[in-house]
Biotite code that builds the C-alpha atoms (Angstrom):
import biotite.structure as struc

atoms = struc.array([
    struc.Atom([15.546, 7.567, 13.239], chain_id="A", res_id=1, res_name="MET", atom_name="CA", element="C"),
    struc.Atom([11.997, 6.882, 14.374], chain_id="A", res_id=2, res_name="ALA", atom_name="CA", element="C"),
    struc.Atom([9.705, 5.175, 11.883], chain_id="A", res_id=3, res_name="THR", atom_name="CA", element="C"),
    struc.Atom([7.202, 8.028, 11.932], chain_id="A", res_id=4, res_name="ASP", atom_name="CA", element="C"),
    struc.Atom([10.011, 10.422, 10.944], chain_id="A", res_id=5, res_name="GLU", atom_name="CA", element="C"),
    struc.Atom([10.896, 8.132, 8.049], chain_id="A", res_id=6, res_name="ILE", atom_name="CA", element="C"),
    struc.Atom([7.268, 8.043, 6.927], chain_id="A", res_id=7, res_name="THR", atom_name="CA", element="C"),
    struc.Atom([7.031, 11.832, 7.116], chain_id="A", res_id=8, res_name="GLN", atom_name="CA", element="C"),
    struc.Atom([10.250, 12.222, 5.117], chain_id="A", res_id=9, res_name="ALA", atom_name="CA", element="C"),
    struc.Atom([8.930, 9.967, 2.359], chain_id="A", res_id=10, res_name="TYR", atom_name="CA", element="C"),
    struc.Atom([5.555, 11.661, 2.413], chain_id="A", res_id=11, res_name="GLY", atom_name="CA", element="C"),
    struc.Atom([7.140, 15.070, 1.916], chain_id="A", res_id=12, res_name="ALA", atom_name="CA", element="C"),
    struc.Atom([8.995, 13.824, -1.180], chain_id="A", res_id=13, res_name="LYS", atom_name="CA", element="C"),
    struc.Atom([6.515, 11.256, -2.406], chain_id="A", res_id=14, res_name="ALA", atom_name="CA", element="C"),
    struc.Atom([5.799, 12.792, -5.812], chain_id="A", res_id=15, res_name="ALA", atom_name="CA", element="C"),
    struc.Atom([9.456, 12.994, -6.827], chain_id="A", res_id=16, res_name="GLY", atom_name="CA", element="C"),
    struc.Atom([10.265, 9.570, -5.430], chain_id="A", res_id=17, res_name="LEU", atom_name="CA", element="C"),
    struc.Atom([7.291, 8.023, -7.195], chain_id="A", res_id=18, res_name="ALA", atom_name="CA", element="C"),
    struc.Atom([8.454, 9.505, -10.493], chain_id="A", res_id=19, res_name="ASP", atom_name="CA", element="C"),
    struc.Atom([11.924, 8.100, -9.867], chain_id="A", res_id=20, res_name="MET", atom_name="CA", element="C"),
    struc.Atom([10.715, 4.617, -8.892], chain_id="A", res_id=21, res_name="LEU", atom_name="CA", element="C"),
    struc.Atom([7.778, 4.230, -11.224], chain_id="A", res_id=22, res_name="GLY", atom_name="CA", element="C"),
    struc.Atom([4.768, 2.035, -10.470], chain_id="A", res_id=23, res_name="ALA", atom_name="CA", element="C"),
    struc.Atom([5.675, -0.890, -12.719], chain_id="A", res_id=24, res_name="VAL", atom_name="CA", element="C"),
    struc.Atom([8.762, -3.063, -13.104], chain_id="A", res_id=25, res_name="VAL", atom_name="CA", element="C"),
    struc.Atom([10.534, -2.592, -16.413], chain_id="A", res_id=26, res_name="SER", atom_name="CA", element="C"),
    struc.Atom([11.379, -5.663, -18.546], chain_id="A", res_id=27, res_name="PRO", atom_name="CA", element="C"),
    struc.Atom([15.089, -4.973, -18.158], chain_id="A", res_id=28, res_name="GLY", atom_name="CA", element="C"),
    struc.Atom([15.128, -4.420, -14.391], chain_id="A", res_id=29, res_name="ASP", atom_name="CA", element="C"),
    struc.Atom([18.080, -6.492, -13.100], chain_id="A", res_id=30, res_name="PRO", atom_name="CA", element="C"),
    struc.Atom([16.357, -7.048, -9.752], chain_id="A", res_id=31, res_name="ASP", atom_name="CA", element="C"),
    struc.Atom([13.940, -9.369, -11.519], chain_id="A", res_id=32, res_name="ARG", atom_name="CA", element="C"),
    struc.Atom([16.748, -11.921, -11.599], chain_id="A", res_id=33, res_name="GLY", atom_name="CA", element="C"),
    struc.Atom([16.738, -11.999, -7.800], chain_id="A", res_id=34, res_name="VAL", atom_name="CA", element="C"),
    struc.Atom([13.117, -11.413, -6.852], chain_id="A", res_id=35, res_name="ILE", atom_name="CA", element="C"),
    struc.Atom([11.348, -13.617, -9.391], chain_id="A", res_id=36, res_name="GLU", atom_name="CA", element="C"),
    struc.Atom([13.272, -16.845, -8.559], chain_id="A", res_id=37, res_name="PRO", atom_name="CA", element="C"),
    struc.Atom([12.864, -16.144, -4.855], chain_id="A", res_id=38, res_name="TRP", atom_name="CA", element="C"),
    struc.Atom([9.109, -15.645, -5.206], chain_id="A", res_id=39, res_name="ALA", atom_name="CA", element="C"),
    struc.Atom([8.948, -18.837, -7.237], chain_id="A", res_id=40, res_name="GLY", atom_name="CA", element="C"),
    struc.Atom([10.419, -20.727, -4.286], chain_id="A", res_id=41, res_name="SER", atom_name="CA", element="C"),
    struc.Atom([7.736, -19.479, -1.871], chain_id="A", res_id=42, res_name="VAL", atom_name="CA", element="C"),
    struc.Atom([4.777, -21.795, -1.370], chain_id="A", res_id=43, res_name="CYS", atom_name="CA", element="C"),
    struc.Atom([2.052, -19.518, -0.059], chain_id="A", res_id=44, res_name="GLY", atom_name="CA", element="C"),
    struc.Atom([1.311, -15.868, 0.567], chain_id="A", res_id=45, res_name="ARG", atom_name="CA", element="C"),
    struc.Atom([3.938, -13.160, 0.189], chain_id="A", res_id=46, res_name="ILE", atom_name="CA", element="C"),
    struc.Atom([3.942, -9.853, 2.059], chain_id="A", res_id=47, res_name="LEU", atom_name="CA", element="C"),
    struc.Atom([5.791, -6.963, 0.408], chain_id="A", res_id=48, res_name="ASP", atom_name="CA", element="C"),
    struc.Atom([7.011, -4.763, 3.270], chain_id="A", res_id=49, res_name="ILE", atom_name="CA", element="C"),
    struc.Atom([7.413, -1.084, 2.398], chain_id="A", res_id=50, res_name="GLY", atom_name="CA", element="C"),
    struc.Atom([5.741, -1.696, -0.936], chain_id="A", res_id=51, res_name="ALA", atom_name="CA", element="C"),
    struc.Atom([6.145, 1.924, -2.059], chain_id="A", res_id=52, res_name="GLY", atom_name="CA", element="C"),
    struc.Atom([4.421, 2.488, -5.387], chain_id="A", res_id=53, res_name="THR", atom_name="CA", element="C"),
    struc.Atom([3.445, -1.177, -5.479], chain_id="A", res_id=54, res_name="GLY", atom_name="CA", element="C"),
    struc.Atom([5.740, -2.039, -8.352], chain_id="A", res_id=55, res_name="ARG", atom_name="CA", element="C"),
    struc.Atom([6.975, -5.365, -6.990], chain_id="A", res_id=56, res_name="TRP", atom_name="CA", element="C"),
    struc.Atom([3.654, -6.368, -5.425], chain_id="A", res_id=57, res_name="SER", atom_name="CA", element="C"),
    struc.Atom([1.941, -5.733, -8.724], chain_id="A", res_id=58, res_name="GLY", atom_name="CA", element="C"),
    struc.Atom([4.641, -7.498, -10.710], chain_id="A", res_id=59, res_name="HIS", atom_name="CA", element="C"),
    struc.Atom([4.570, -10.621, -8.558], chain_id="A", res_id=60, res_name="LEU", atom_name="CA", element="C"),
    struc.Atom([0.772, -10.682, -8.569], chain_id="A", res_id=61, res_name="ALA", atom_name="CA", element="C"),
    struc.Atom([0.833, -10.532, -12.370], chain_id="A", res_id=62, res_name="ALA", atom_name="CA", element="C"),
    struc.Atom([3.102, -13.581, -12.325], chain_id="A", res_id=63, res_name="LEU", atom_name="CA", element="C"),
    struc.Atom([0.478, -15.467, -10.354], chain_id="A", res_id=64, res_name="GLY", atom_name="CA", element="C"),
    struc.Atom([1.748, -15.106, -6.805], chain_id="A", res_id=65, res_name="HIS", atom_name="CA", element="C"),
    struc.Atom([-0.532, -14.421, -3.845], chain_id="A", res_id=66, res_name="ALA", atom_name="CA", element="C"),
    struc.Atom([0.933, -11.141, -2.636], chain_id="A", res_id=67, res_name="VAL", atom_name="CA", element="C"),
    struc.Atom([-0.122, -8.136, -0.584], chain_id="A", res_id=68, res_name="GLU", atom_name="CA", element="C"),
    struc.Atom([1.705, -4.882, -0.035], chain_id="A", res_id=69, res_name="GLY", atom_name="CA", element="C"),
    struc.Atom([2.208, -3.029, 3.228], chain_id="A", res_id=70, res_name="LEU", atom_name="CA", element="C"),
    struc.Atom([3.061, 0.657, 2.991], chain_id="A", res_id=71, res_name="GLU", atom_name="CA", element="C"),
    struc.Atom([2.873, 3.485, 5.567], chain_id="A", res_id=72, res_name="PRO", atom_name="CA", element="C"),
    struc.Atom([3.014, 6.478, 3.197], chain_id="A", res_id=73, res_name="VAL", atom_name="CA", element="C"),
    struc.Atom([-0.444, 7.724, 2.161], chain_id="A", res_id=74, res_name="ASP", atom_name="CA", element="C"),
    struc.Atom([0.640, 8.978, -1.247], chain_id="A", res_id=75, res_name="GLN", atom_name="CA", element="C"),
    struc.Atom([2.348, 5.707, -2.163], chain_id="A", res_id=76, res_name="PHE", atom_name="CA", element="C"),
    struc.Atom([-0.664, 3.663, -1.109], chain_id="A", res_id=77, res_name="VAL", atom_name="CA", element="C"),
    struc.Atom([-2.892, 5.716, -3.393], chain_id="A", res_id=78, res_name="ARG", atom_name="CA", element="C"),
    struc.Atom([-0.477, 5.315, -6.308], chain_id="A", res_id=79, res_name="ILE", atom_name="CA", element="C"),
    struc.Atom([-0.131, 1.571, -5.703], chain_id="A", res_id=80, res_name="ALA", atom_name="CA", element="C"),
    struc.Atom([-3.871, 0.978, -5.497], chain_id="A", res_id=81, res_name="ARG", atom_name="CA", element="C"),
    struc.Atom([-4.458, 2.992, -8.659], chain_id="A", res_id=82, res_name="ARG", atom_name="CA", element="C"),
    struc.Atom([-1.686, 1.230, -10.595], chain_id="A", res_id=83, res_name="ALA", atom_name="CA", element="C"),
    struc.Atom([-2.530, -2.282, -9.361], chain_id="A", res_id=84, res_name="HIS", atom_name="CA", element="C"),
    struc.Atom([-6.242, -2.348, -8.487], chain_id="A", res_id=85, res_name="PRO", atom_name="CA", element="C"),
    struc.Atom([-6.394, -6.141, -8.076], chain_id="A", res_id=86, res_name="THR", atom_name="CA", element="C"),
    struc.Atom([-3.691, -6.189, -5.376], chain_id="A", res_id=87, res_name="VAL", atom_name="CA", element="C"),
    struc.Atom([-4.391, -5.508, -1.701], chain_id="A", res_id=88, res_name="VAL", atom_name="CA", element="C"),
    struc.Atom([-2.252, -2.707, -0.273], chain_id="A", res_id=89, res_name="PHE", atom_name="CA", element="C"),
    struc.Atom([-2.466, -2.165, 3.455], chain_id="A", res_id=90, res_name="ARG", atom_name="CA", element="C"),
    struc.Atom([-1.940, 1.345, 4.724], chain_id="A", res_id=91, res_name="HIS", atom_name="CA", element="C"),
    struc.Atom([0.206, 0.309, 7.672], chain_id="A", res_id=92, res_name="ALA", atom_name="CA", element="C"),
    struc.Atom([3.763, 0.180, 8.948], chain_id="A", res_id=93, res_name="SER", atom_name="CA", element="C"),
    struc.Atom([5.991, -2.626, 10.102], chain_id="A", res_id=94, res_name="LEU", atom_name="CA", element="C"),
    struc.Atom([5.192, -1.859, 13.723], chain_id="A", res_id=95, res_name="SER", atom_name="CA", element="C"),
    struc.Atom([1.517, -2.604, 13.017], chain_id="A", res_id=96, res_name="ASP", atom_name="CA", element="C"),
    struc.Atom([2.476, -6.256, 12.528], chain_id="A", res_id=97, res_name="LEU", atom_name="CA", element="C"),
    struc.Atom([3.541, -6.607, 16.163], chain_id="A", res_id=98, res_name="VAL", atom_name="CA", element="C"),
    struc.Atom([1.192, -9.094, 17.808], chain_id="A", res_id=99, res_name="GLY", atom_name="CA", element="C"),
    struc.Atom([-0.492, -10.005, 14.533], chain_id="A", res_id=100, res_name="SER", atom_name="CA", element="C"),
    struc.Atom([-1.879, -13.524, 14.257], chain_id="A", res_id=101, res_name="ARG", atom_name="CA", element="C"),
    struc.Atom([-1.449, -13.536, 10.502], chain_id="A", res_id=102, res_name="GLU", atom_name="CA", element="C"),
    struc.Atom([1.346, -15.649, 9.065], chain_id="A", res_id=103, res_name="ARG", atom_name="CA", element="C"),
    struc.Atom([3.053, -15.432, 5.718], chain_id="A", res_id=104, res_name="TRP", atom_name="CA", element="C"),
    struc.Atom([5.095, -17.878, 3.672], chain_id="A", res_id=105, res_name="SER", atom_name="CA", element="C"),
    struc.Atom([7.366, -15.197, 2.269], chain_id="A", res_id=106, res_name="GLY", atom_name="CA", element="C"),
    struc.Atom([8.329, -11.634, 3.118], chain_id="A", res_id=107, res_name="ILE", atom_name="CA", element="C"),
    struc.Atom([9.959, -9.284, 0.641], chain_id="A", res_id=108, res_name="LEU", atom_name="CA", element="C"),
    struc.Atom([11.822, -6.399, 2.259], chain_id="A", res_id=109, res_name="ALA", atom_name="CA", element="C"),
    struc.Atom([13.301, -4.764, -0.820], chain_id="A", res_id=110, res_name="TRP", atom_name="CA", element="C"),
    struc.Atom([15.253, -1.723, 0.403], chain_id="A", res_id=111, res_name="TYR", atom_name="CA", element="C"),
    struc.Atom([12.550, -1.179, 3.011], chain_id="A", res_id=112, res_name="SER", atom_name="CA", element="C"),
    struc.Atom([14.814, -1.469, 6.090], chain_id="A", res_id=113, res_name="LEU", atom_name="CA", element="C"),
    struc.Atom([17.585, 0.825, 4.858], chain_id="A", res_id=114, res_name="ILE", atom_name="CA", element="C"),
    struc.Atom([16.747, 3.706, 7.185], chain_id="A", res_id=115, res_name="HIS", atom_name="CA", element="C"),
    struc.Atom([16.897, 1.611, 10.349], chain_id="A", res_id=116, res_name="LEU", atom_name="CA", element="C"),
    struc.Atom([20.013, 1.909, 12.474], chain_id="A", res_id=117, res_name="GLY", atom_name="CA", element="C"),
    struc.Atom([21.475, -0.568, 14.978], chain_id="A", res_id=118, res_name="PRO", atom_name="CA", element="C"),
    struc.Atom([18.860, 0.377, 17.572], chain_id="A", res_id=119, res_name="ASP", atom_name="CA", element="C"),
    struc.Atom([15.858, -0.257, 15.316], chain_id="A", res_id=120, res_name="GLN", atom_name="CA", element="C"),
    struc.Atom([16.880, -3.048, 12.934], chain_id="A", res_id=121, res_name="LEU", atom_name="CA", element="C"),
    struc.Atom([16.851, -5.965, 15.421], chain_id="A", res_id=122, res_name="PRO", atom_name="CA", element="C"),
    struc.Atom([13.280, -5.199, 16.476], chain_id="A", res_id=123, res_name="THR", atom_name="CA", element="C"),
    struc.Atom([12.157, -4.929, 12.857], chain_id="A", res_id=124, res_name="ALA", atom_name="CA", element="C"),
    struc.Atom([13.742, -8.251, 11.937], chain_id="A", res_id=125, res_name="LEU", atom_name="CA", element="C"),
    struc.Atom([12.227, -9.951, 14.987], chain_id="A", res_id=126, res_name="SER", atom_name="CA", element="C"),
    struc.Atom([8.805, -8.675, 13.959], chain_id="A", res_id=127, res_name="THR", atom_name="CA", element="C"),
    struc.Atom([9.270, -10.110, 10.485], chain_id="A", res_id=128, res_name="LEU", atom_name="CA", element="C"),
    struc.Atom([10.228, -13.462, 11.975], chain_id="A", res_id=129, res_name="ARG", atom_name="CA", element="C"),
    struc.Atom([7.114, -13.473, 14.156], chain_id="A", res_id=130, res_name="GLU", atom_name="CA", element="C"),
    struc.Atom([4.775, -13.153, 11.180], chain_id="A", res_id=131, res_name="VAL", atom_name="CA", element="C"),
    struc.Atom([6.554, -15.733, 9.030], chain_id="A", res_id=132, res_name="LEU", atom_name="CA", element="C"),
    struc.Atom([5.624, -19.378, 9.003], chain_id="A", res_id=133, res_name="ASN", atom_name="CA", element="C"),
    struc.Atom([8.296, -21.756, 10.204], chain_id="A", res_id=134, res_name="GLU", atom_name="CA", element="C"),
    struc.Atom([10.519, -22.379, 7.157], chain_id="A", res_id=135, res_name="ASP", atom_name="CA", element="C"),
    struc.Atom([9.065, -19.226, 5.600], chain_id="A", res_id=136, res_name="GLY", atom_name="CA", element="C"),
    struc.Atom([11.422, -17.238, 3.393], chain_id="A", res_id=137, res_name="SER", atom_name="CA", element="C"),
    struc.Atom([12.723, -13.704, 3.836], chain_id="A", res_id=138, res_name="LEU", atom_name="CA", element="C"),
    struc.Atom([14.402, -11.720, 1.063], chain_id="A", res_id=139, res_name="LEU", atom_name="CA", element="C"),
    struc.Atom([16.083, -8.526, 2.255], chain_id="A", res_id=140, res_name="VAL", atom_name="CA", element="C"),
    struc.Atom([17.941, -6.030, 0.095], chain_id="A", res_id=141, res_name="SER", atom_name="CA", element="C"),
    struc.Atom([20.082, -3.276, 1.547], chain_id="A", res_id=142, res_name="PHE", atom_name="CA", element="C"),
    struc.Atom([23.108, -1.088, 0.985], chain_id="A", res_id=143, res_name="PHE", atom_name="CA", element="C"),
    struc.Atom([26.376, -2.692, 2.014], chain_id="A", res_id=144, res_name="SER", atom_name="CA", element="C"),
    struc.Atom([29.889, -1.474, 2.607], chain_id="A", res_id=145, res_name="GLY", atom_name="CA", element="C"),
    struc.Atom([33.037, -2.116, 4.571], chain_id="A", res_id=146, res_name="LEU", atom_name="CA", element="C"),
    struc.Atom([31.705, -0.409, 7.705], chain_id="A", res_id=147, res_name="ARG", atom_name="CA", element="C"),
    struc.Atom([28.395, 0.475, 9.296], chain_id="A", res_id=148, res_name="LEU", atom_name="CA", element="C"),
    struc.Atom([27.758, 4.101, 8.383], chain_id="A", res_id=149, res_name="GLU", atom_name="CA", element="C"),
    struc.Atom([25.079, 6.538, 7.350], chain_id="A", res_id=150, res_name="THR", atom_name="CA", element="C"),
    struc.Atom([24.875, 8.228, 3.974], chain_id="A", res_id=151, res_name="PHE", atom_name="CA", element="C"),
    struc.Atom([22.535, 10.694, 2.223], chain_id="A", res_id=152, res_name="PRO", atom_name="CA", element="C"),
    struc.Atom([19.499, 9.171, 0.518], chain_id="A", res_id=153, res_name="HIS", atom_name="CA", element="C"),
    struc.Atom([16.896, 10.993, -1.643], chain_id="A", res_id=154, res_name="PRO", atom_name="CA", element="C"),
    struc.Atom([14.296, 10.515, 1.104], chain_id="A", res_id=155, res_name="ALA", atom_name="CA", element="C"),
    struc.Atom([16.269, 10.649, 4.357], chain_id="A", res_id=156, res_name="THR", atom_name="CA", element="C"),
    struc.Atom([19.414, 9.277, 5.968], chain_id="A", res_id=157, res_name="THR", atom_name="CA", element="C"),
    struc.Atom([20.117, 5.625, 5.123], chain_id="A", res_id=158, res_name="ALA", atom_name="CA", element="C"),
    struc.Atom([22.621, 3.052, 6.370], chain_id="A", res_id=159, res_name="TYR", atom_name="CA", element="C"),
    struc.Atom([25.311, 0.923, 4.816], chain_id="A", res_id=160, res_name="ARG", atom_name="CA", element="C"),
    struc.Atom([25.686, -2.405, 6.601], chain_id="A", res_id=161, res_name="TRP", atom_name="CA", element="C"),
    struc.Atom([28.681, -4.716, 6.251], chain_id="A", res_id=162, res_name="PRO", atom_name="CA", element="C"),
    struc.Atom([27.454, -8.070, 4.995], chain_id="A", res_id=163, res_name="MET", atom_name="CA", element="C"),
    struc.Atom([28.688, -9.859, 8.113], chain_id="A", res_id=164, res_name="LYS", atom_name="CA", element="C"),
    struc.Atom([26.800, -7.461, 10.393], chain_id="A", res_id=165, res_name="ASP", atom_name="CA", element="C"),
    struc.Atom([23.552, -7.745, 8.467], chain_id="A", res_id=166, res_name="MET", atom_name="CA", element="C"),
    struc.Atom([23.904, -11.511, 8.345], chain_id="A", res_id=167, res_name="THR", atom_name="CA", element="C"),
    struc.Atom([24.446, -11.629, 12.105], chain_id="A", res_id=168, res_name="ARG", atom_name="CA", element="C"),
    struc.Atom([21.418, -9.392, 12.760], chain_id="A", res_id=169, res_name="ALA", atom_name="CA", element="C"),
    struc.Atom([19.200, -11.601, 10.613], chain_id="A", res_id=170, res_name="ILE", atom_name="CA", element="C"),
    struc.Atom([20.454, -14.773, 12.286], chain_id="A", res_id=171, res_name="GLU", atom_name="CA", element="C"),
    struc.Atom([19.941, -13.334, 15.754], chain_id="A", res_id=172, res_name="GLN", atom_name="CA", element="C"),
    struc.Atom([16.325, -12.548, 14.838], chain_id="A", res_id=173, res_name="ALA", atom_name="CA", element="C"),
    struc.Atom([15.617, -16.242, 14.291], chain_id="A", res_id=174, res_name="GLY", atom_name="CA", element="C"),
    struc.Atom([16.611, -16.939, 10.707], chain_id="A", res_id=175, res_name="PHE", atom_name="CA", element="C"),
    struc.Atom([19.046, -19.188, 8.909], chain_id="A", res_id=176, res_name="GLU", atom_name="CA", element="C"),
    struc.Atom([20.805, -17.328, 6.108], chain_id="A", res_id=177, res_name="VAL", atom_name="CA", element="C"),
    struc.Atom([20.904, -19.469, 2.981], chain_id="A", res_id=178, res_name="ILE", atom_name="CA", element="C"),
    struc.Atom([22.187, -17.017, 0.380], chain_id="A", res_id=179, res_name="ASP", atom_name="CA", element="C"),
    struc.Atom([23.889, -13.642, 0.246], chain_id="A", res_id=180, res_name="GLN", atom_name="CA", element="C"),
    struc.Atom([24.918, -11.506, -2.691], chain_id="A", res_id=181, res_name="GLN", atom_name="CA", element="C"),
    struc.Atom([27.120, -8.432, -2.734], chain_id="A", res_id=182, res_name="TRP", atom_name="CA", element="C"),
    struc.Atom([29.636, -7.125, -5.213], chain_id="A", res_id=183, res_name="ASP", atom_name="CA", element="C"),
    struc.Atom([32.186, -5.126, -3.164], chain_id="A", res_id=184, res_name="PRO", atom_name="CA", element="C"),
    struc.Atom([32.548, -2.761, -6.119], chain_id="A", res_id=185, res_name="ARG", atom_name="CA", element="C"),
    struc.Atom([28.973, -1.555, -5.510], chain_id="A", res_id=186, res_name="GLY", atom_name="CA", element="C"),
    struc.Atom([26.491, -0.793, -2.752], chain_id="A", res_id=187, res_name="LEU", atom_name="CA", element="C"),
    struc.Atom([23.630, -3.159, -3.483], chain_id="A", res_id=188, res_name="HIS", atom_name="CA", element="C"),
    struc.Atom([23.300, -6.390, -1.533], chain_id="A", res_id=189, res_name="ALA", atom_name="CA", element="C"),
    struc.Atom([20.660, -8.951, -0.677], chain_id="A", res_id=190, res_name="ASN", atom_name="CA", element="C"),
    struc.Atom([20.200, -11.847, 1.718], chain_id="A", res_id=191, res_name="ILE", atom_name="CA", element="C"),
    struc.Atom([17.793, -14.759, 1.582], chain_id="A", res_id=192, res_name="THR", atom_name="CA", element="C"),
    struc.Atom([16.969, -16.439, 4.882], chain_id="A", res_id=193, res_name="ALA", atom_name="CA", element="C"),
    struc.Atom([14.631, -19.108, 6.225], chain_id="A", res_id=194, res_name="VAL", atom_name="CA", element="C"),
    struc.Atom([12.679, -18.767, 9.460], chain_id="A", res_id=195, res_name="ALA", atom_name="CA", element="C"),
    struc.Atom([13.815, -21.160, 12.164], chain_id="A", res_id=196, res_name="LYS", atom_name="CA", element="C"),
    struc.Atom([11.430, -22.514, 14.821], chain_id="A", res_id=197, res_name="PRO", atom_name="CA", element="C"),
    struc.Atom([10.583, -19.964, 17.485], chain_id="A", res_id=198, res_name="LEU", atom_name="CA", element="C"),
    struc.Atom([11.777, -20.916, 20.948], chain_id="A", res_id=199, res_name="LEU", atom_name="CA", element="C"),
])
């Protein structure tokens, strides 16, 4: 699916999705146990790709991290800026980073690559590597399963990636995977990787 189609799909359902996600991270959110320690390991600026309502950008900024959000959906950008006025949210997509001279120490891609299939994911991961400092850290969350397959998502079609396939895709984009988490009884998975030197 093309990225502009994904953006349009989210835009058409933005109000309902925003209500479902919320604009702040709740105290009991289990993802805090993954994201907060990761952010604490990053020495420098963090870019939150597909920031949505800005919940994680705002949360990490409140913890003292230098973080900016990048979000292509107009409605989400407005919500994020209103909810977290001290955080910079760029109205842009991942493709807008191609050729950028900016570099980041950490990139958070929290369920922001889930709509990309085998034809789009490698390019997206390569773009993320290009804007990361050498030894910069990437945290990716995604839906995992025993086979690569599509499934219905509240916004638009999403993908389940076997852990080994996602790991391989990340490594081929120029990263060294240092941690991976997935409980086979569920769908949710995440990978932490470090950017290797570009050839």
